[in-house]
MIMAR-923848 format. One line per 8 residues: number of its first residue (from 1); their letters; for each residue x, y, z of C-alpha. Coordinates in Angstrom, 2 decimals, always signed. Layout:
! residues N
NUM> a> X:Y:Z | ...
***
This chain:
! residues 288
1> mplslfpy> +92.41:+108.39:+113.07 | +94.95:+109.75:+115.33 | +97.13:+112.43:+113.83 | +100.31:+110.78:+115.65 | +100.42:+108.90:+112.36 | +101.57:+112.16:+110.91 | +104.67:+113.21:+113.19 | +106.00:+115.96:+111.25
9> pgmgrkgs> +104.22:+119.77:+111.28 | +102.99:+121.15:+108.18 | +101.90:+118.00:+107.04 | +98.42:+118.93:+106.17 | +96.40:+118.45:+102.88 | +98.14:+121.44:+101.17 | +101.26:+119.87:+101.62 | +100.69:+116.71:+99.69
17> qsdshpdr> +101.58:+115.64:+96.60 | +101.47:+112.29:+95.13 | +104.18:+112.80:+92.77 | +106.29:+114.76:+94.87 | +131.59:+85.91:+100.09 | +133.71:+85.01:+97.44 | +136.60:+87.07:+97.01 | +137.23:+86.24:+93.76
25> gilnmena> +135.36:+87.54:+90.74 | +132.10:+86.22:+90.65 | +130.62:+87.46:+87.02 | +132.07:+89.21:+84.33 | +129.21:+92.01:+83.73 | +130.70:+93.74:+80.83 | +127.84:+92.62:+78.76 | +125.29:+92.02:+81.44
33> yvsmqhfn> +122.64:+93.92:+79.93 | +119.24:+93.16:+78.61 | +118.65:+94.75:+75.53 | +115.07:+96.27:+75.19 | +114.81:+95.15:+71.48 | +114.32:+91.71:+72.90 | +110.79:+92.93:+74.34 | +109.88:+94.63:+71.34
41> shqfaplt> +110.60:+91.64:+68.88 | +108.11:+90.20:+66.71 | +107.79:+87.35:+69.09 | +105.99:+89.44:+71.48 | +103.39:+91.01:+69.16 | +99.97:+90.49:+70.79 | +97.57:+87.74:+69.22 | +94.59:+89.11:+67.30
49> sspgqspa> +91.17:+88.36:+69.25 | +88.82:+86.08:+67.43 | +85.94:+88.08:+65.61 | +83.28:+89.28:+68.07 | +85.06:+88.28:+71.11 | +86.37:+91.06:+73.57 | +88.00:+89.01:+76.20 | +88.62:+90.57:+79.81
57> eypafvqr> +92.04:+92.02:+80.38 | +94.45:+90.14:+82.47 | +95.80:+92.20:+85.62 | +98.89:+93.90:+84.88 | +100.95:+92.06:+87.12 | +99.86:+88.86:+85.05 | +100.62:+90.34:+81.87 | +103.97:+91.42:+83.01
65> aaaaaryh> +104.84:+87.95:+84.10 | +103.61:+86.49:+80.95 | +106.02:+88.81:+78.95 | +108.79:+88.08:+81.04 | +108.50:+84.36:+80.71 | +108.24:+84.85:+76.97 | +111.41:+86.87:+77.11 | +113.22:+84.11:+78.86
73> aamgqggl> +111.92:+81.55:+76.71 | +113.10:+83.49:+73.58 | +116.40:+83.88:+75.08 | +117.01:+79.96:+75.08 | +119.52:+77.64:+76.70 | +122.09:+79.44:+79.55 | +120.29:+82.81:+79.07 | +121.42:+83.50:+75.34
81> apgfppyp> +119.58:+85.07:+72.44 | +118.80:+83.01:+69.92 | +121.60:+82.14:+67.29 | +124.06:+82.16:+69.84 | +125.85:+78.91:+71.21 | +125.23:+77.79:+74.56 | +127.97:+78.03:+77.29 | +130.08:+75.29:+77.40
89> wavpdmyp> +129.77:+72.83:+80.42 | +133.32:+73.34:+81.86 | +134.23:+77.08:+82.62 | +137.23:+78.28:+84.28 | +135.20:+80.08:+87.24 | +132.24:+78.81:+89.21 | +129.97:+81.02:+87.19 | +129.83:+81.74:+83.29
97> mdllpqmd> +131.89:+84.72:+82.57 | +129.56:+86.72:+79.82 | +125.94:+86.29:+80.49 | +124.74:+87.81:+77.25 | +126.00:+88.63:+73.97 | +127.09:+91.88:+73.10 | +124.41:+94.06:+72.71 | +123.88:+97.12:+70.12
105> tqavsihv> +124.81:+100.21:+72.33 | +122.32:+102.48:+70.82 | +119.45:+100.58:+72.22 | +119.27:+101.44:+76.09 | +119.59:+97.98:+78.04 | +118.87:+97.36:+81.53 | +121.63:+95.48:+83.77 | +120.69:+91.96:+84.26
113> llspsnpm> +120.93:+92.01:+87.87 | +117.82:+94.52:+87.41 | +115.99:+92.26:+84.92 | +113.36:+89.70:+85.82 | +115.01:+86.52:+87.70 | +114.91:+83.46:+85.77 | +115.13:+80.37:+87.84 | +115.24:+78.09:+85.06
121> vqqphvly> +118.77:+79.29:+84.16 | +119.45:+80.65:+87.59 | +120.71:+84.01:+86.28 | +122.05:+86.62:+88.66 | +119.77:+88.72:+90.30 | +119.45:+91.45:+93.04 | +117.46:+90.29:+96.15 | +116.57:+93.39:+98.19
129> dvrykrer> +113.55:+94.02:+100.44 | +112.90:+97.75:+100.33 | +112.37:+98.08:+104.09 | +115.97:+97.83:+104.56 | +118.79:+99.97:+103.85 | +120.76:+99.46:+100.47 | +123.50:+97.68:+102.49 | +121.11:+95.05:+102.83
137> aymtthsf> +120.87:+93.77:+99.16 | +122.14:+90.60:+98.34 | +123.02:+89.08:+94.76 | +121.60:+85.58:+94.14 | +122.95:+83.22:+90.91 | +123.66:+79.46:+90.82 | +122.11:+78.68:+94.16 | +124.22:+81.08:+95.97
145> mvklpdey> +123.22:+84.12:+97.63 | +126.04:+86.93:+98.59 | +125.89:+90.51:+99.88 | +125.89:+92.43:+96.81 | +129.63:+93.36:+96.09 | +130.37:+97.07:+95.80 | +132.04:+96.47:+92.39 | +128.57:+95.27:+91.04
153> adqpatqp> +126.63:+97.87:+92.87 | +128.81:+100.75:+91.40 | +128.18:+99.41:+87.94 | +125.92:+101.58:+85.49 | +122.51:+100.20:+85.54 | +121.72:+100.72:+81.81 | +124.15:+100.37:+78.84 | +124.78:+102.98:+77.71
161> pvakmwli> +124.60:+104.94:+80.72 | +121.99:+107.50:+81.77 | +122.35:+110.47:+84.02 | +118.64:+110.66:+85.19 | +116.20:+108.05:+85.53 | +112.21:+108.19:+86.68 | +110.98:+104.97:+88.57 | +107.05:+104.58:+88.82
169> chdipwri> +105.33:+101.47:+90.03 | +101.73:+100.04:+90.08 | +101.80:+99.76:+93.77 | +102.56:+103.36:+94.60 | +101.47:+106.83:+93.38 | +105.03:+108.10:+93.98 | +107.42:+108.63:+91.42 | +111.17:+108.06:+92.32
177> avtnhkgv> +113.93:+110.11:+90.69 | +117.34:+108.74:+90.18 | +120.15:+111.04:+89.13 | +124.07:+110.66:+88.53 | +125.85:+113.07:+85.96 | +128.41:+110.09:+85.69 | +125.81:+107.59:+84.80 | +122.92:+105.97:+87.11
185> tirdilea> +124.15:+102.82:+89.22 | +122.65:+100.15:+90.52 | +123.73:+101.43:+94.20 | +121.76:+104.82:+92.96 | +118.74:+103.08:+92.22 | +118.42:+100.96:+95.39 | +119.40:+103.82:+97.26 | +116.96:+105.89:+95.56
193> ihkelhvp> +114.01:+103.40:+96.27 | +114.89:+103.14:+100.01 | +114.91:+106.78:+100.40 | +111.78:+107.77:+98.54 | +109.89:+105.01:+100.18 | +110.91:+105.96:+103.92 | +109.26:+109.47:+103.48 | +106.31:+110.06:+105.75
201> itegewwi> +103.20:+109.95:+104.19 | +101.22:+113.26:+104.90 | +97.77:+113.75:+106.08 | +96.64:+114.80:+102.86 | +97.88:+111.64:+101.06 | +96.44:+109.44:+103.53 | +92.61:+110.85:+103.30 | +92.93:+110.86:+99.59
209> aqeeerer> +93.61:+107.23:+99.57 | +90.83:+104.60:+99.50 | +89.63:+103.03:+102.68 | +91.10:+99.59:+101.70 | +94.65:+101.55:+100.95 | +94.48:+102.98:+104.23 | +93.64:+99.60:+106.14 | +96.58:+97.84:+104.37
217> tlaayqds> +98.89:+100.92:+105.32 | +97.91:+100.87:+108.80 | +98.58:+96.97:+108.97 | +101.83:+97.49:+107.84 | +102.69:+100.35:+109.65 | +101.33:+98.39:+113.10 | +103.48:+95.22:+112.05 | +106.57:+97.34:+111.38
225> csegvqed> +106.45:+98.56:+115.02 | +105.65:+95.09:+116.68 | +108.10:+93.13:+118.74 | +108.14:+90.28:+116.25 | +110.07:+92.35:+113.78 | +113.68:+92.36:+113.34 | +115.35:+95.04:+115.09 | +117.15:+96.64:+112.36
233> vrrkhseg> +113.49:+96.95:+110.72 | +111.41:+97.67:+113.53 | +110.29:+101.40:+113.95 | +108.78:+103.53:+116.57 | +105.49:+104.61:+116.45 | +106.36:+108.09:+116.74 | +107.75:+107.73:+113.32 | +104.45:+107.49:+111.81
241> vkrvdwlg> +103.16:+105.86:+108.50 | +105.52:+105.94:+105.70 | +105.57:+105.14:+101.81 | +106.63:+101.71:+102.29 | +103.55:+100.70:+104.57 | +101.56:+101.56:+101.42 | +103.17:+98.56:+99.79 | +101.63:+96.18:+102.50
249> krtmfmsi> +103.61:+93.06:+101.85 | +105.00:+93.67:+98.21 | +108.19:+94.93:+99.66 | +110.88:+92.66:+97.64 | +112.38:+94.07:+94.59 | +111.61:+92.27:+91.39 | +112.82:+94.06:+88.58 | +113.21:+97.26:+86.33
257> lrlpmdea> +111.81:+97.29:+82.75 | +109.99:+98.84:+80.12 | +107.78:+96.59:+78.20 | +105.53:+97.77:+75.29 | +102.27:+96.98:+77.43 | +103.89:+99.71:+79.90 | +103.31:+102.79:+77.58 | +99.96:+103.30:+78.26
265> fikarvpd> +100.96:+103.40:+81.89 | +103.84:+105.53:+81.63 | +101.68:+108.25:+79.48 | +99.24:+108.17:+82.45 | +101.69:+108.88:+85.06 | +104.29:+111.13:+83.67 | +102.66:+113.73:+81.51 | +105.99:+115.29:+80.57
273> kkaqaetw> +107.24:+114.02:+76.98 | +110.88:+114.31:+77.81 | +110.61:+112.54:+81.49 | +108.37:+109.79:+79.77 | +111.60:+108.92:+77.78 | +113.20:+108.61:+80.90 | +110.78:+106.31:+82.68 | +111.19:+102.83:+83.49
281> vldlgeit> +108.78:+100.51:+85.35 | +109.53:+99.20:+88.93 | +108.04:+95.61:+89.84 | +107.78:+94.69:+93.34 | +106.38:+91.53:+94.73 | +105.32:+89.92:+98.20 | +108.09:+87.90:+100.37 | +108.06:+84.35:+99.88
***
C-alpha cells in the first residue's frame, strides 16, 4: 500500500487513536423538538420471545429504522403526539406553525430537523451530505428543498440546550465532540461532523482496519479524486485517505437519536459515565 495515502509526517502507528428560497418564515421552530420520552414510552417495550425460541437479532440499522417507524406511527396524524388535535387544513402560512406540542423541558429533546425524516407527514428535515461543507446543507419540508437558513442553523440542537454533545456512529470508529458554552446548535453539529470526518486517516488506523474496510475506504478515496466527481467535492490524490472515505457510500445525514437499544452501544464505545450521559447516536445512510 503506497504511503502516499498518508500525506502528513508523523502519522505512524504510535500516533493513531480511533477515538481521538423563501424570504418569509418557513416554520415556527419554538416547539420543534422531539422528546426522548416518546422513545421510552410503553409502546416501544420489546415483545417477549416465545418459550424455547431465540430469534436471531436484526441488524442495528433495521432495528433503528423500525423504532423510528414506531415512533412516527405513535406521533399520529400531522406528526402530533396522541391526544393532540391534528392541524387544521387551512393555515395562515405555507407551512404549519407548530410541529409538535410543548414538551417537558426537563426531558432532553432533539430538534425535529435532526430527528428521523417521515415522508408520510413530510416533516422538515436536514438534508446533508457529509462530503460537503456545512454551507451545502439543505432543509426539506412539504416537497420543498431550500438551503438551510441561518435562523434555523443557529437554533439549539436540543431542548433544553446543552453545552456539549458526543456523537458516535455504527459506521465509523471515531467519536465526534460538539461544544458550545451557549448551547450546541444545529450549525455546530453539522460543522463538527464535517471537520471530524475530513481528518486524514493515520497509517496505524489503516492497518488496524479489516481488509474489507480498507477496500471500501480505498474505493471511496479513488472515487473522490476522479474526474466524474463534482468540482467542489473532488480531492487531490496528495490529500490522502480521510475518515469520510471510511463511510463508502454512506455519507448522507439521517438523524441524531438516543434510543433504548442504543444504551449497550454507548456503554461499549464510551467508557466514561459522564460522557455517556452526553452521547447521542449519529445515523448515516447511502445516497439515493
